[in-house]
Structures are given as structure tokens and as C-alpha cells.
VEXBAVO-856300 format. One line per 10 residues: for each residue x, y, z of C-alpha. Coordinates in Angstrom, 1 decimal, decimal comma. Layout:
% VEXBAVO-856300
X:Y:Z | ...;
This chain:
% VEXBAVO-856300
118,0:98,6:53,2 | 119,7:96,3:55,7 | 121,3:94,0:52,3 | 122,9:97,5:51,0 | 124,4:98,3:54,5 | 128,1:97,0:54,8 | 130,0:99,9:57,7 | 128,4:101,1:60,6 | 130,3:103,5:63,0 | 128,4:103,5:66,5;
129,0:106,8:68,1 | 129,0:106,1:72,1 | 129,7:102,3:71,5 | 130,8:101,9:74,9 | 126,9:101,6:75,9 | 126,2:98,1:76,8 | 123,0:98,1:74,5 | 125,5:99,7:71,6 | 128,3:97,5:72,4 | 126,2:94,6:72,4;
124,6:95,1:68,9 | 127,7:96,2:67,0 | 129,1:92,9:68,1 | 126,4:91,1:67,2 | 126,3:93,1:63,8 | 129,4:92,2:63,2 | 128,8:88,4:63,3 | 126,7:89,0:60,6 | 129,9:90,3:58,3 | 129,4:93,5:58,6;
132,2:96,3:59,2 | 131,7:97,8:62,4 | 133,7:100,7:64,2 | 132,8:103,3:67,0 | 133,6:105,8:69,0 | 133,4:107,1:73,0 | 135,1:108,8:75,3 | 134,1:106,8:78,6 | 135,8:103,9:77,4 | 136,4:101,3:80,2;
135,6:97,3:81,7 | 133,4:95,5:81,0 | 132,1:96,7:77,6 | 135,5:98,2:76,5 | 137,1:94,6:77,1 | 134,4:93,0:75,6 | 134,4:94,8:72,1 | 138,5:94,5:72,4 | 138,1:90,7:72,9 | 136,3:90,6:69,7;
138,4:92,9:67,4 | 135,8:96,1:67,0 | 138,0:99,1:66,6 | 137,2:101,9:69,6 | 138,4:105,3:69,2 | 138,7:107,3:72,0 | 137,0:110,5:72,3 | 134,6:112,3:69,3 | 135,7:113,9:66,3 | 135,1:114,1:62,7;
138,3:112,1:61,2 | 136,4:109,2:63,2 | 133,4:109,5:60,0 | 136,6:109,6:57,4 | 136,2:106,6:56,0 | 132,1:107,7:55,6 | 130,1:104,4:57,2 | 127,0:103,4:55,3 | 125,1:103,9:58,7 | 125,8:105,6:61,7;
124,2:104,9:65,2 | 124,0:107,7:67,6 | 123,7:107,1:71,0 | 121,3:107,9:73,2 | 124,2:109,5:75,3 | 124,9:112,0:72,5 | 123,6:116,0:72,4 | 123,6:118,2:69,8 | 127,2:119,7:69,4 | 128,9:116,5:69,5;
131,6:116,7:66,5 | 130,4:113,0:64,8 | 126,5:114,1:65,0 | 127,2:117,7:64,0 | 129,6:116,3:61,2 | 126,6:113,1:60,3 | 123,9:116,1:60,1 | 125,9:118,2:58,1 | 127,2:115,8:55,2 | 123,9:114,1:55,5;
125,3:110,7:56,3 | 122,4:107,8:57,1 | 121,9:108,2:60,9 | 119,3:106,1:63,0 | 119,2:105,7:66,7 | 119,5:102,1:68,1 | 116,2:101,3:68,8 | 115,5:102,1:65,7 | 118,1:99,9:64,3 | 117,2:97,1:66,1;
113,1:97,4:64,8 | 113,8:97,6:61,5 | 116,6:95,4:61,3 | 115,9:92,9:63,9 | 112,5:92,9:65,5 | 110,1:93,4:62,8 | 108,1:89,9:61,8 | 109,6:88,6:64,8 | 107,7:87,2:67,7 | 109,1:90,2:70,1;
109,3:89,5:73,9 | 109,6:93,1:76,0 | 110,6:93,3:79,7 | 110,0:96,4:80,8 | 109,4:98,2:84,4 | 112,2:100,2:86,4 | 114,1:97,8:88,4 | 115,0:94,5:87,4 | 114,8:94,5:83,7 | 118,5:93,3:83,0;
117,5:90,1:85,1 | 114,6:88,8:84,1 | 115,8:89,4:81,0 | 118,5:87,1:80,9 | 116,9:84,7:82,4 | 114,1:84,6:80,1 | 116,1:84,4:77,4 | 118,2:81,5:78,8 | 115,3:79,6:79,4 | 114,7:80,2:75,9;
118,6:79,3:75,1 | 118,4:76,2:77,6 | 115,4:74,9:76,0 | 116,7:75,1:72,4 | 114,5:77,7:70,3 | 118,0:80,1:70,1 | 116,0:83,3:70,6 | 117,7:86,8:69,5 | 117,7:88,6:72,7 | 119,2:92,2:73,3;
120,0:92,9:77,1 | 122,0:96,4:78,7 | 124,3:93,6:80,3 | 126,5:91,1:80,0 | 124,6:87,0:81,5 | 127,2:85,1:82,2 | 125,4:82,1:80,7 | 125,1:84,1:77,2 | 128,6:85,4:77,1 | 127,2:88,6:75,2;
124,2:90,9:75,8 | 123,0:90,8:72,2 | 122,3:88,1:69,4 | 120,2:87,8:66,3 | 119,3:84,6:65,0 | 116,5:83,3:62,4 | 114,3:81,8:65,5 | 111,0:83,8:65,7 | 111,6:84,7:69,2 | 113,4:88,5:70,3;
113,5:88,9:73,9 | 114,7:92,1:74,7 | 114,9:94,7:77,2 | 113,2:97,4:77,3 | 113,8:100,7:78,6 | 112,0:103,8:79,3 | 114,8:106,4:78,9 | 114,6:108,4:75,7 | 115,9:107,5:72,7 | 118,2:109,8:71,3;
118,7:113,9:71,2 | 116,1:113,3:67,4 | 113,9:111,2:69,2 | 112,6:111,7:72,6 | 110,1:109,3:72,9 | 111,2:105,7:75,4 | 113,5:103,3:73,5 | 110,9:100,5:74,4 | 108,0:102,4:72,2 | 110,4:101,0:69,4;
109,7:97,5:70,2 | 107,5:96,1:68,6 | 105,3:93,6:72,1 | 104,0:90,8:71,7 | 104,2:89,9:75,0 | 105,1:93,2:77,4 | 106,1:92,3:81,0 | 105,9:95,3:83,6 | 108,0:94,3:86,9 | 107,5:98,0:88,7;
106,7:101,2:87,9 | 108,6:103,8:90,0 | 109,8:107,5:90,0 | 113,3:107,7:87,5 | 115,3:109,5:85,4 | 114,0:113,3:87,1 | 116,4:114,5:84,0 | 113,8:113,4:81,0 | 110,5:113,3:83,4 | 109,2:115,5:85,6;
107,3:113,3:87,5 | 105,3:110,4:88,3 | 102,7:110,6:86,1 | 105,2:111,0:82,8 | 106,6:108,9:83,5 | 102,9:106,6:83,4 | 101,8:108,2:80,3 | 105,5:106,7:78,5 | 104,8:103,2:80,1 | 100,8:103,5:78,7;
102,6:105,0:75,3 | 104,1:101,3:75,2 | 101,0:99,1:76,5 | 98,8:100,9:74,2 | 101,2:98,5:71,6 | 100,6:95,3:72,4 | 98,5:94,1:70,0 | 94,9:91,9:71,0 | 96,4:88,3:70,4 | 99,7:89,6:72,4;
99,6:89,8:76,4 | 100,2:92,7:79,3 | 101,8:90,6:82,0 | 102,5:93,4:84,7 | 102,9:93,5:88,4 | 99,8:93,1:90,7 | 101,6:94,3:93,6 | 102,4:97,5:92,3 | 100,0:100,4:92,8 | 102,0:103,0:90,1;
101,8:100,1:87,5 | 98,0:99,0:88,6 | 95,8:101,5:86,5 | 97,8:101,4:83,9 | 96,5:97,3:83,6 | 93,1:98,1:83,7 | 93,1:98,0:79,4 | 90,9:96,2:77,2 | 92,4:96,4:74,1 | 95,0:93,3:74,6;
95,0:90,1:77,4 | 96,3:91,4:80,4 | 97,5:89,1:83,9 | 99,0:89,8:86,7 | 101,7:88,1:88,6 | 103,3:88,4:92,1 | 103,0:87,5:95,8 | 99,8:88,6:96,6 | 96,3:86,5:96,5 | 94,2:88,3:93,9;
97,2:88,4:90,7 | 96,8:85,3:88,1 | 100,3:84,2:88,9 | 101,2:84,0:92,2 | 104,0:83,2:93,9 | 103,7:81,6:97,7 | 105,8:79,6:100,1 | 109,0:81,5:99,9 | 112,3:80,3:101,1 | 115,3:82,1:101,6;
119,1:80,9:101,7 | 122,0:82,2:101,4 | 122,8:81,1:98,0 | 119,4:80,0:96,8 | 115,8:80,9:96,7 | 112,5:78,8:96,6 | 109,0:79,8:95,1 | 106,1:77,9:94,3 | 103,0:78,4:92,3 | 100,0:76,3:92,3;
101,6:73,5:90,1 | 105,3:73,9:90,6 | 108,1:74,3:93,2 | 110,7:76,6:92,0 | 114,0:76,8:92,8 | 116,7:79,5:91,5 | 120,3:80,4:91,9 | 120,1:84,0:92,8 | 119,1:85,6:96,5 | 116,5:87,9:97,7;
112,7:88,2:97,5 | 113,5:90,9:94,5 | 115,1:87,2:92,2 | 111,4:85,6:93,3 | 110,0:88,6:91,3 | 112,2:88,6:88,4 | 111,4:84,9:88,1 | 107,8:84,9:88,5 | 107,9:87,0:85,4 | 110,1:84,8:83,5;
107,5:81,9:84,5 | 104,9:83,8:83,7 | 105,4:84,6:80,1 | 107,3:81,7:79,2 | 104,3:79,5:79,8 | 102,2:81,4:78,0 | 104,9:81,2:75,1 | 104,0:76,8:75,6 | 106,7:76,2:77,9 | 106,5:73,5:80,7;
107,4:74,1:84,7 | 110,1:71,4:84,5 | 112,1:72,8:81,5 | 111,4:76,2:83,0 | 113,5:74,9:86,2 | 115,9:73,1:84,0 | 116,9:76,6:82,6 | 116,9:78,3:86,1 | 118,8:75,1:87,7 | 121,6:75,9:85,1;
121,9:80,1:84,8 | 124,8:81,8:86,1 | 124,1:85,4:86,8 | 124,8:88,4:85,0 | 128,2:91,0:85,2 | 127,4:93,7:87,9 | 124,2:92,1:89,2 | 125,6:91,2:92,6 | 128,7:90,1:91,1 | 131,5:89,2:93,1;
134,7:90,8:91,5 | 137,1:89,3:93,7 | 138,6:88,5:97,6 | 141,9:90,1:98,3 | 142,6:89,8:102,6 | 139,3:88,0:103,3 | 137,3:90,9:101,9 | 134,6:90,2:99,2 | 134,6:93,1:96,6 | 130,8:93,3:95,1;
130,0:95,2:91,9 | 126,4:96,2:91,6 | 124,9:98,5:89,1 | 122,1:99,6:91,6 | 121,9:103,1:91,8 | 118,2:104,0:92,3 | 116,7:103,8:96,1 | 114,9:100,6:95,5 | 117,4:99,0:93,6 | 119,9:99,7:96,6;
117,7:98,5:99,7 | 116,6:95,4:97,0 | 120,3:94,5:96,9 | 121,6:94,8:100,0 | 118,4:93,0:101,9 | 119,6:90,2:99,1 | 123,3:90,5:100,5 | 122,2:90,6:104,3 | 120,4:87,1:103,4 | 124,1:86,0:101,5;
126,1:86,8:104,4 | 124,0:87,1:107,4 | 126,8:87,7:110,2 | 129,6:89,5:107,8 | 129,9:93,5:108,5 | 128,6:94,4:105,1 | 129,6:98,4:103,6 | 128,1:99,8:100,8 | 130,2:101,8:98,4 | 127,9:104,6:96,4;
128,4:106,8:93,9 | 125,8:109,2:92,7 | 126,7:109,3:89,0 | 122,5:109,1:87,2 | 120,7:112,1:86,8 | 118,6:111,2:89,1 | 120,6:110,4:92,0 | 122,8:113,7:91,4 | 119,6:115,1:91,8 | 118,2:116,1:95,6;
114,6:113,9:94,8 | 115,4:111,1:96,2 | 117,2:113,1:99,3 | 115,9:111,1:102,3 | 114,6:107,8:100,0 | 118,5:107,2:99,7 | 119,1:107,7:103,2 | 116,6:104,8:104,3 | 117,8:102,5:101,1 | 121,0:101,9:103,5;
119,3:99,9:106,3 | 121,1:96,5:106,1 | 123,9:97,8:105,2 | 126,7:98,0:108,1 | 129,2:100,9:107,1 | 128,6:103,3:104,2 | 130,8:105,6:101,7 | 129,2:107,9:99,7 | 131,1:109,4:96,6 | 131,3:113,3:95,2;
128,1:113,7:93,2 | 128,9:112,9:89,5 | 129,4:115,9:87,0 | 129,0:118,2:89,9 | 129,2:121,7:88,2 | 126,4:121,0:85,6 | 123,9:121,0:88,1 | 122,4:124,4:89,9 | 123,3:124,0:93,9 | 119,7:123,9:94,4;
119,3:120,7:92,5 | 122,5:118,7:93,4 | 121,6:115,8:95,9 | 123,8:116,9:99,2 | 126,1:114,3:100,2 | 126,9:115,8:103,7 | 123,2:115,6:104,5 | 122,5:112,0:103,6 | 125,8:111,0:105,7 | 124,4:113,4:108,4;
121,0:111,2:108,1 | 122,5:107,9:108,1 | 124,8:108,2:111,5 | 121,6:109,7:112,6 | 120,1:106,4:111,9 | 123,3:105,0:113,5 | 125,0:104,6:110,3 | 128,8:103,8:110,3 | 128,9:106,7:107,3 | 131,6:108,7:105,8;
131,8:111,0:102,8 | 134,7:110,7:100,4 | 135,1:112,1:97,4 | 137,7:110,2:95,2 | 138,6:107,1:94,8 | 142,2:107,1:96,1 | 140,4:108,0:99,6 | 137,4:105,6:99,7 | 140,3:102,7:98,6 | 142,6:104,3:101,6;
139,8:104,8:103,9 | 138,3:101,2:103,2 | 141,5:99,1:103,4 | 142,5:100,5:106,6 | 139,2:99,8:108,2 | 137,9:96,4:106,3 | 138,6:93,3:108,3 | 138,7:89,3:107,0 | 135,5:88,3:106,3 | 133,7:91,9:105,2;
131,7:92,6:102,3 | 132,0:95,3:100,5 | 129,1:95,8:97,3 | 130,3:98,7:95,1 | 127,2:101,1:94,0 | 127,4:102,7:90,6 | 126,0:102,6:86,8 | 129,4:103,7:85,6 | 133,6:102,4:85,9 | 133,5:104,2:89,0;
137,6:105,5:88,2 | 138,4:100,7:88,4 | 137,8:100,7:92,0 | 136,8:97,1:92,7 | 140,4:97,0:90,9 | 141,9:99,3:93,2 | 140,4:98,0:96,2 | 141,3:94,0:96,1 | 145,2:95,6:95,2 | 145,2:97,5:98,4;
143,1:95,1:100,3 | 145,6:92,3:99,1 | 149,0:93,8:100,2 | 150,3:91,9:103,3;
């Protein structure tokens, strides 16, 4: 089937995985086009650099060239003019996970990294360990690792390393994406309630992960965080080998003697001491999962450490976007309360004496809702000042479902924080520019473009 396809159109191409796969298909000689209504860096820049035409907005005319295959992103719903055109005219279409499964993963040794937090970092680090040691893996990552320069690559190697998301596949396939990824090794970093728009409760999330675990073959391996109580019951399976990793003494792969520095972290396993140029306990856990998987796949400790030595991080994961007026502006994808909390803890280690600002855009389908109203207040414990923006797409939620930013601010102020609610980017930039001082650190938490706030902050802070 793949041999017959010469042109592919991506509906929703600016999603990180969609854009990365589109670029990889183009590298294979296919004609690639795409459309999206949310065109912003880094993916818009990434696609432009590769000469991939991105049509702004969705319209039937975007399919006038009659592509051989249309890949429909999971953000696309019925009513989208391109999706409707595909159905009306019976054009060949599929989801991105289907494309990957049938065209790229089948027959490979698939290493799937799943879990609520740390997927992108863990997948990036694992892919770099394999790449650094000459194994030339295929990979698909929901972000752009600096070492690899792109989020997807498809090679002739037997290894395929992929970030396995539990979010649903497409409007026509409500199973989790990772169900399509044929795991030989399944890594599950952790498990919490998330994606309140598609999962009613924690039990529903656990059920989806159970389905994923059932796919691991008897000659494969399930690697699970042995310290995570939500995951613990799911690891009690007999159809495949199970190995637990973590910081607790009962784990088969245990990290101990953790040492945290402002730019690096050390941890030990019984046979080796690892050094990592990433900060915080969250990254020890991510790296430990990589160690466990890489050793299972035949790599030695010194080979893993050699890759750790040269790993330079991922865009939008504690990424310093610039320094202006002595103020550092950091971009982070964190949006779940646990991710925000752990990122701020890590930044507090990196910047122990600086004033630490957190700017938060409630943008995901979970944080727009009030399911984490109390947890969000606690998540900002390590910030000195907090700015909360308006809930994104507010009009799409019933008032009783919405996160209440004013209540969040009240809780933060009640806990002794300097906190303010400012609805739009311009007012946030003005507030921070007026109050920030040289040496301060500003971390912006959003899983979207947030109106280009990073560049606007740097421009305003840099004015004399």
C-alpha cells in the first residue's frame, strides 16, 4: 500500500507529531502538504525550514490536488470542512497512529514510552542513547530533541522508539494512540488522572493502560514505575516479563545516592554511577527508565553514560528562550499540576537564589476545567510570583465546569504567594516588565503558542 502512495495531506499538520512525521515522509520522497488553523513556532518554523506548504485554515480547496492519502489529526472533529470533504468523496484517510503502525512500525522492535509525565524527555533520551551508539533508530517524539533536530525519523534499523500518548486517536477512533504502537518493550513512567475531556476518572485511564499492557508479547518486557501506586495494580500481570524501576528499595532497577546540582544530577544503580546534564528528581526517574530499557536491549552502562554526557535537552522543556534586561525567560510545556510542581522544583535547584516567576495559561482540556482547582494552587509552591492567564476557549465550557482563576489566585495569595490574574498577553507582559528585576527567572507554562508571549517578554524586558 505504501508503495502506491505518492502524495499525503495532513489535516492539523502543526501538531508536533504530525509535523515531524510529515517532514520524515517528505525526506522519503513523498509530496507533502498540510493545513492548520493554529500555525505558530516551533512547528511552523520547523515546517517552513523544510519547504512544506502549510495552508492556514481548513477548506475543501486544500484537497483540490487530490492527495493519495489524507492523515487526519486527533484535534480534528466532524464539521471540519476537510474532514467532511474526505468523507463525502470517499478519499483514502487514516489517523496518524494508523499510518505509523502499518507503514513504519510493523516488523520493527518497538520501544514505547508511556505515562502521564515525562514521555517526551524519556523518549528523546532513549532515542539519543541508541543514536549515539550507532544503532540508527527510527523514532517519533512529541517534541524536538536538540540532539536529533527533528521529532521523527524513519530508518532501516530494526529499532523504533516512540512516545506513546494515552489521548484518543481520532474522531473516528476513540482508542488511545498507544494501542497502535505494537510494543515489544512498554515503559510506563507514571499514571495520573488527565485528559478530563475524554476520561471520566482515574479508573478509565487505568483501563486504557491495561489495554496497552496486554499488547506486550511474552518475549517482550513491561517496565513500570514501581513507586507509583496508581500503576502498581496494572503491573501484576503474567503474560509477559515485568520489571519495576524507581527510587524505592523494592524496585529491580533502583536509583540511589541522588545528588542534585544547578546544571546536572547524579544517581547510582548497584553497578554504576550515572551523571546527567538535566536537573531535578523528575529527570532522574526519566533517565532511570532509559537505563532499564537500554540495558535490556543490550547496551552497556558506559555506552548509556556516553550518550547522557552529550544530551542537550528538548525544546519547550525548561528551555531558556533568552535573557533580556538580566531576566531569563524559560519556556516549558508543563500543564498538569504534577508537571508544573516538578518543573518548578527543578528550576529552584537550578536557580536557588533568584526570584522565580511562573506564568500559567490554562489551555489543556483538563486544566481548563476545575478538576485540578486545589491541586494547581499547591503546584506553584516553589514559585515566588505567579501570573494566571484567562482560561483558553472559555466559551466552550459550562460555567460550573470551568477552572476559576480568581479562586486560584485567592488560594495562592492565602498561601503567601504574590499572585495576580491577568487575562491577556499584553497585560501580563506589562506587569512582568514593570515588576521583574535583573536576575529574576520567568517560566512560562503553556502547551500552546500563548500569543508569542516569550518573544514579547524578551522584547519588552530588553528596552532601555
